[in-house]
C-alpha positions in Angstrom: 18.1 1.4 -4.4 19.7 3.5 -1.8 19.9 3.0 2.0 17.3 5.8 2.5 14.3 3.6 1.6 11.1 4.9 2.9 9.0 2.1 4.2 5.2 2.0 4.3 3.8 2.2 7.8 3.0 -1.2 9.3 -0.6 -2.1 8.9 -2.5 -4.5 11.0 -4.0 -7.4 9.2 -7.7 -7.4 8.3 -9.9 -9.2 10.8 -12.9 -11.5 10.3 -16.5 -11.0 11.6 -15.8 -12.9 14.8 -12.9 -10.6 15.7 -14.8 -7.6 14.6 -17.7 -8.6 16.9 -15.4 -9.1 19.8 -13.9 -5.6 19.1 -17.4 -4.0 19.1 -18.8 -6.4 21.8 -21.6 -7.6 19.5 -22.4 -10.9 17.8 -20.5 -11.7 14.6 -24.0 -12.3 13.0 -24.8 -8.6 13.7 -21.4 -7.5 12.1 -22.1 -9.5 9.0 -25.7 -8.2 8.7 -24.5 -4.6 9.0 -21.8 -5.3 6.4 -24.4 -6.8 4.0 -26.5 -3.7 4.5 -23.5 -1.5 3.8 -23.8 0.2 7.2 -20.4 -0.7 8.6 -16.9 -0.4 7.0 -15.9 -3.6 5.4 -13.9 -5.2 2.6 -15.3 -7.9 0.3 -12.7 -10.4 -0.9 -14.8 -12.7 -3.1 -17.1 -14.5 -0.7 -15.2 -13.4 2.3 -15.9 -10.2 4.3 -13.1 -8.7 6.3 -12.8 -5.6 8.5 -10.1 -3.1 9.4 -9.9 -2.7 13.2 -8.8 0.9 12.9 -11.6 1.8 10.6 -14.1 0.2 12.9 -12.7 2.2 15.8 -13.2 5.5 13.8 -16.7 4.3 12.7 -18.0 3.7 16.2 -16.5 6.8 17.7 -18.4 8.9 15.1 -21.6 7.4 16.4 -20.9 8.1 20.1 -23.5 10.1 21.9 -23.6 11.7 25.3 -22.5 14.6 27.4 -18.8 13.6 27.3 -18.6 13.9 23.5 -16.7 17.0 22.4 
């Protein structure tokens, strides 16, 4: 390998439902229910459900309503 290695951009780790709920200011039970219904971006890892904080940010911004929205 050469010294010009291209490195992948640093990614934040996946978060659990409790952290996702805190990010969205909703209960973790709501986050899990929405994931089960396939209405919120999530990743299933066996019996575990995890969330990408960046994807959740994009997801809620696409649902924003009001006069300030461009």
